[in-house]
TIGUMI-664167 format. One record per residue (C-alpha): residue number from 0; x, y, z. Coordinates in nm, 2 decimals, padded with zeros to 4 digits. Layout:
% TIGUMI-664167
NODE   pos       px       py       pz
NODE   NUM        X        Y        Z
...
***
This chain:
% TIGUMI-664167
NODE   pos       px       py       pz
NODE     0   -03.88    07.98    03.21
NODE     1   -03.60    08.14    03.41
NODE     2   -03.42    08.43    03.26
NODE     3   -03.07    08.29    03.31
NODE     4   -02.94    07.93    03.36
NODE     5   -02.60    07.88    03.50
NODE     6   -02.42    07.55    03.45
NODE     7   -02.16    07.46    03.71
NODE     8   -01.96    07.14    03.67
NODE     9   -01.81    06.99    03.99
NODE    10   -01.50    06.78    04.03
NODE    11   -01.24    06.80    04.31
NODE    12   -01.33    07.16    04.42
NODE    13   -01.40    07.11    04.79
NODE    14   -01.17    07.41    04.87
NODE    15   -01.36    07.64    04.64
NODE    16   -01.72    07.53    04.58
NODE    17   -01.86    07.72    04.88
NODE    18   -01.72    08.05    04.75
NODE    19   -01.85    07.98    04.41
NODE    20   -02.20    07.88    04.52
NODE    21   -02.25    08.17    04.75
NODE    22   -02.15    08.42    04.47
NODE    23   -02.42    08.25    04.25
NODE    24   -02.70    08.24    04.51
NODE    25   -02.64    08.60    04.61
NODE    26   -02.70    08.73    04.25
NODE    27   -02.92    09.04    04.23
NODE    28   -03.12    08.86    03.95
NODE    29   -03.40    08.66    04.12
NODE    30   -03.53    08.47    03.82
NODE    31   -03.25    08.22    03.77
NODE    32   -03.17    07.85    03.74
NODE    33   -02.85    07.68    03.88
NODE    34   -02.75    07.35    03.72
NODE    35   -02.47    07.17    03.92
NODE    36   -02.32    06.87    03.75
NODE    37   -02.15    06.62    03.98
NODE    38   -01.90    06.46    03.76
NODE    39   -01.84    06.18    04.00
NODE    40   -01.63    06.40    04.22
NODE    41   -01.42    06.19    04.47
NODE    42   -01.40    06.46    04.74
NODE    43   -01.65    06.64    04.97
NODE    44   -01.75    06.90    04.72
NODE    45   -02.12    06.78    04.70
NODE    46   -02.15    06.77    05.08
NODE    47   -02.02    07.13    05.11
NODE    48   -02.25    07.24    04.83
NODE    49   -02.55    07.09    05.00
NODE    50   -02.46    07.28    05.32
NODE    51   -02.44    07.61    05.13
NODE    52   -02.77    07.54    04.96
NODE    53   -02.94    07.50    05.30
NODE    54   -02.83    07.85    05.38
NODE    55   -03.02    08.00    05.08
NODE    56   -03.38    07.86    05.11
NODE    57   -03.50    08.12    04.86
NODE    58   -03.29    07.95    04.59
NODE    59   -03.37    07.59    04.67
NODE    60   -03.64    07.55    04.40
NODE    61   -03.40    07.70    04.14
NODE    62   -03.13    07.44    04.19
NODE    63   -03.08    07.12    03.99
NODE    64   -02.81    06.86    04.07
NODE    65   -02.72    06.63    03.78
NODE    66   -02.51    06.33    03.88
NODE    67   -02.28    06.13    03.65
NODE    68   -02.22    05.77    03.74
NODE    69   -01.86    05.80    03.62
NODE    70   -01.61    06.08    03.56
NODE    71   -01.67    06.21    03.21
NODE    72   -01.46    06.52    03.20
NODE    73   -01.54    06.89    03.19
NODE    74   -01.68    06.91    02.83
NODE    75   -01.93    06.63    02.89
NODE    76   -02.02    06.77    03.23
NODE    77   -02.09    07.11    03.06
NODE    78   -02.30    06.94    02.79
NODE    79   -02.50    06.75    03.06
NODE    80   -02.57    07.08    03.23
NODE    81   -02.67    07.25    02.90
NODE    82   -02.91    06.97    02.83
NODE    83   -03.08    07.02    03.16
NODE    84   -03.13    07.40    03.14
NODE    85   -03.46    07.57    03.08
NODE    86   -03.35    07.94    03.09
NODE    87   -03.38    08.20    02.81
NODE    88   -03.01    08.25    02.83
NODE    89   -02.73    08.00    02.93
NODE    90   -02.38    08.07    03.08
NODE    91   -02.11    07.86    03.23
NODE    92   -01.94    07.90    03.57
NODE    93   -01.63    07.70    03.67
NODE    94   -01.67    07.58    04.03
NODE    95   -01.33    07.71    04.15
NODE    96   -01.41    08.06    04.03
NODE    97   -01.67    08.32    04.15
NODE    98   -01.88    08.61    04.02
NODE    99   -01.98    08.96    04.10
NODE   100   -02.33    08.97    04.24
NODE   101   -02.45    09.21    03.96
NODE   102   -02.31    09.00    03.68
NODE   103   -02.61    08.80    03.55
NODE   104   -02.87    09.08    03.60
NODE   105   -02.65    09.33    03.41
NODE   106   -02.57    09.09    03.13
NODE   107   -02.94    08.98    03.09
NODE   108   -03.06    09.34    03.09
NODE   109   -02.80    09.42    02.82
NODE   110   -02.92    09.13    02.61
NODE   111   -03.28    09.24    02.63
NODE   112   -03.22    09.61    02.58
NODE   113   -03.00    09.55    02.27
NODE   114   -03.18    09.23    02.14
NODE   115   -02.84    09.06    02.15
NODE   116   -02.78    08.69    02.11
NODE   117   -02.45    08.70    02.30
NODE   118   -02.34    08.93    02.58
NODE   119   -01.97    08.93    02.67
NODE   120   -01.83    09.08    03.00
NODE   121   -01.49    09.16    03.13
NODE   122   -01.32    08.94    03.39
NODE   123   -01.03    08.93    03.64
NODE   124   -00.75    08.68    03.68
NODE   125   -00.65    08.62    04.03
NODE   126   -00.44    08.39    04.25
NODE   127   -00.66    08.49    04.54
NODE   128   -00.43    08.78    04.64
NODE   129   -00.35    08.97    04.32
NODE   130   -00.61    09.07    04.06
NODE   131   -00.56    09.16    03.70
NODE   132   -00.87    09.30    03.52
NODE   133   -00.94    09.25    03.15
NODE   134   -01.22    09.48    03.03
NODE   135   -01.14    09.55    02.67
NODE   136   -01.31    09.42    02.36
NODE   137   -01.15    09.46    02.02
NODE   138   -01.47    09.42    01.82
NODE   139   -01.83    09.31    01.85
NODE   140   -01.86    09.25    01.48
NODE   141   -01.90    08.87    01.45
NODE   142   -01.64    08.78    01.20
NODE   143   -01.38    09.00    01.36
NODE   144   -01.46    08.87    01.70
NODE   145   -01.40    08.51    01.58
NODE   146   -01.07    08.61    01.42
NODE   147   -00.96    08.80    01.73
NODE   148   -01.03    08.50    01.95
NODE   149   -00.82    08.29    01.72
NODE   150   -00.54    08.55    01.73
NODE   151   -00.59    08.54    02.11
NODE   152   -00.67    08.91    02.13
NODE   153   -01.01    08.82    02.28
NODE   154   -01.10    08.56    02.54
NODE   155   -01.30    08.27    02.40
NODE   156   -01.40    08.16    02.75
NODE   157   -01.75    08.03    02.80
NODE   158   -01.79    08.17    03.15
NODE   159   -01.77    08.53    03.03
NODE   160   -02.04    08.49    02.77
NODE   161   -02.42    08.48    02.81
NODE   162   -02.57    08.29    02.51
NODE   163   -02.93    08.29    02.39
NODE   164   -03.08    07.95    02.43
NODE   165   -03.17    07.93    02.06
NODE   166   -02.80    07.92    01.96
NODE   167   -02.77    07.58    02.11
NODE   168   -03.04    07.44    01.88
NODE   169   -02.81    07.48    01.57
NODE   170   -02.58    07.20    01.44
NODE   171   -02.31    07.22    01.71
NODE   172   -02.02    06.98    01.75
NODE   173   -01.96    06.95    02.12
NODE   174   -01.59    06.89    02.22
NODE   175   -01.49    06.57    02.40
NODE   176   -01.16    06.69    02.54
NODE   177   -01.09    06.98    02.78
NODE   178   -00.79    07.16    02.63
NODE   179   -00.92    07.42    02.39
NODE   180   -01.28    07.32    02.46
NODE   181   -01.39    07.67    02.53
NODE   182   -01.29    07.82    02.20
NODE   183   -01.41    07.52    02.00
NODE   184   -01.77    07.55    02.14
NODE   185   -01.77    07.93    02.18
NODE   186   -01.68    08.01    01.82
NODE   187   -01.94    07.78    01.68
NODE   188   -02.21    07.95    01.89
NODE   189   -02.07    08.30    01.80
NODE   190   -02.10    08.20    01.43
NODE   191   -02.47    08.15    01.46
NODE   192   -02.54    08.47    01.65
NODE   193   -02.67    08.79    01.49
NODE   194   -02.56    09.04    01.75
NODE   195   -02.29    09.06    02.02
NODE   196   -02.29    09.31    02.30
NODE   197   -02.00    09.39    02.54
NODE   198   -02.03    09.49    02.91
NODE   199   -01.69    09.66    03.01
NODE   200   -01.70    09.54    03.37
NODE   201   -01.48    09.27    03.52
NODE   202   -01.76    09.07    03.66
NODE   203   -01.60    08.72    03.65
NODE   204   -01.32    08.61    03.89
NODE   205   -01.10    08.35    03.72
NODE   206   -00.90    08.17    03.98
NODE   207   -00.55    08.08    03.85
NODE   208   -00.48    07.76    04.04
NODE   209   -00.10    07.69    04.04
NODE   210   -00.17    07.33    04.13
NODE   211   -00.38    07.27    03.83
NODE   212   -00.30    06.98    03.61
NODE   213   -00.25    07.23    03.32
NODE   214    00.06    07.35    03.50
NODE   215    00.22    07.00    03.50
NODE   216    00.50    06.95    03.25
NODE   217    00.55    06.57    03.26
NODE   218    00.58    06.41    02.91
NODE   219    00.24    06.25    02.96
NODE   220    00.07    06.58    03.07
NODE   221    00.22    06.78    02.78
NODE   222    00.13    06.53    02.52
NODE   223   -00.22    06.49    02.66
NODE   224   -00.28    06.87    02.65
NODE   225   -00.15    06.89    02.29
NODE   226   -00.36    06.60    02.16
NODE   227   -00.67    06.74    02.32
NODE   228   -00.60    07.09    02.17
NODE   229   -00.53    06.93    01.83
NODE   230   -00.87    06.75    01.84
NODE   231   -01.05    07.07    01.92
NODE   232   -00.87    07.26    01.64
NODE   233   -00.99    07.00    01.40
NODE   234   -01.35    07.05    01.52
NODE   235   -01.32    07.42    01.45
NODE   236   -01.16    07.38    01.11
NODE   237   -01.42    07.13    00.99
NODE   238   -01.70    07.36    01.12
NODE   239   -01.56    07.66    00.94
NODE   240   -01.51    07.47    00.61
NODE   241   -01.86    07.31    00.63
NODE   242   -02.01    07.65    00.68
NODE   243   -01.81    07.82    00.41
NODE   244   -01.64    08.08    00.63
NODE   245   -01.28    08.01    00.54
NODE   246   -01.19    08.32    00.36
NODE   247   -00.83    08.46    00.35
NODE   248   -00.86    08.63    00.69
NODE   249   -01.01    08.33    00.86
NODE   250   -00.74    08.10    00.71
NODE   251   -00.48    08.33    00.85
NODE   252   -00.63    08.36    01.19
NODE   253   -00.68    07.98    01.22
NODE   254   -00.32    07.91    01.10
NODE   255   -00.20    08.15    01.37
NODE   256   -00.41    07.97    01.63
NODE   257   -00.27    07.64    01.51
NODE   258    00.09    07.77    01.54
NODE   259    00.03    07.90    01.89
NODE   260   -00.14    07.57    02.01
NODE   261    00.14    07.35    01.88
NODE   262    00.36    07.55    02.12
NODE   263    00.21    07.34    02.39
NODE   264    00.48    07.10    02.29
NODE   265    00.77    07.34    02.37
NODE   266    00.86    07.18    02.71
NODE   267    00.95    06.87    02.51
NODE   268    01.11    06.99    02.18
NODE   269    01.46    06.94    02.30
NODE   270    01.39    06.57    02.24
NODE   271    01.41    06.47    01.88
NODE   272    01.08    06.28    01.85
NODE   273    00.88    06.57    02.00
NODE   274    01.06    06.83    01.79
NODE   275    00.95    06.63    01.48
NODE   276    00.59    06.63    01.61
NODE   277    00.60    07.01    01.68
NODE   278    00.75    07.07    01.33
NODE   279    00.51    06.86    01.13
NODE   280    00.18    06.85    01.32
NODE   281    00.00    07.10    01.09
NODE   282    00.08    07.06    00.72
NODE   283    00.23    07.36    00.56
NODE   284    00.22    07.58    00.87
NODE   285    00.59    07.65    00.89
NODE   286    00.61    07.85    00.56
NODE   287    00.31    08.06    00.67
NODE   288    00.46    08.18    01.00
NODE   289    00.64    08.48    00.85
NODE   290    00.31    08.61    00.72
NODE   291    00.13    08.58    01.06
NODE   292    00.06    08.89    01.27
NODE   293    00.32    08.79    01.53
NODE   294    00.58    09.00    01.70
NODE   295    00.93    09.01    01.56
NODE   296    01.04    08.83    01.88
NODE   297    00.80    08.55    01.82
NODE   298    00.91    08.51    01.46
NODE   299    01.27    08.51    01.56
NODE   300    01.22    08.24    01.82
NODE   301    01.03    08.03    01.57
NODE   302    01.32    08.05    01.33
NODE   303    01.57    07.95    01.60
NODE   304    01.35    07.66    01.70
NODE   305    01.29    07.53    01.35
NODE   306    01.66    07.54    01.27
NODE   307    01.73    07.37    01.61
NODE   308    01.95    07.66    01.73
NODE   309    01.72    07.71    02.02
NODE   310    01.57    07.40    02.17
NODE   311    01.30    07.51    02.41
***
């Protein structure tokens, strides 16, 4: 079995896939597996990938390419990749991003040295020219880590976390929709882990693509993102309740996350019907906002919105 399996979904990334693949194939860790999932991409991503693969003959036997016959979306592409891995540890890599060449060896060694189920690393957000590193971790205690992800003090990204294979053998509900998918899957896996370790190095380069569909604010795009996030919140809430982890602190952190996620609707709340949706989407949430660990500014804007004084 390889030490680390990396899952890389591919869809419309012909501008970026070569950079991503090279950063993977040049990893200092030799014993790896790379599972690329062609989610029926309509561009030349796969042809470019094959060209890059031919330049790394030492990696050829470590590469799997899974092909979907129709576009199924990022969550299902990731699930297909996970189902086809054989490594001791599993991690995701988005195909428009790239990684430091020491990333997976360092994280794997940290897992083995500390007998950790999950290893988290730092990352950098970049537009290709400017780089902003994030290398802090609020807590590696499991319950606090989950709460901090819901408070958005920690990143719940899948690409910055190396998970032990056994975690995926638990009763996990895999998300269907992309918005909020990372946190829905990540926190379920974190719940089942026994030990988390943190590597304070910004190994992962997250490319902030200004042309991404997540930047579009048409009515259709905004509603789609909100509905997807809403579905993934319900996955998390059901999971927490079924596993009896909904104490007072967890309720508060989940409520805070709900409140933040409904703000996906803010581009539309000047319109009466979408204001009503924003106001009523989570039962009882409005009376709880004052008790949430939000800034005074956030609470003030909430009060202005809820009273319709400020309509954006």
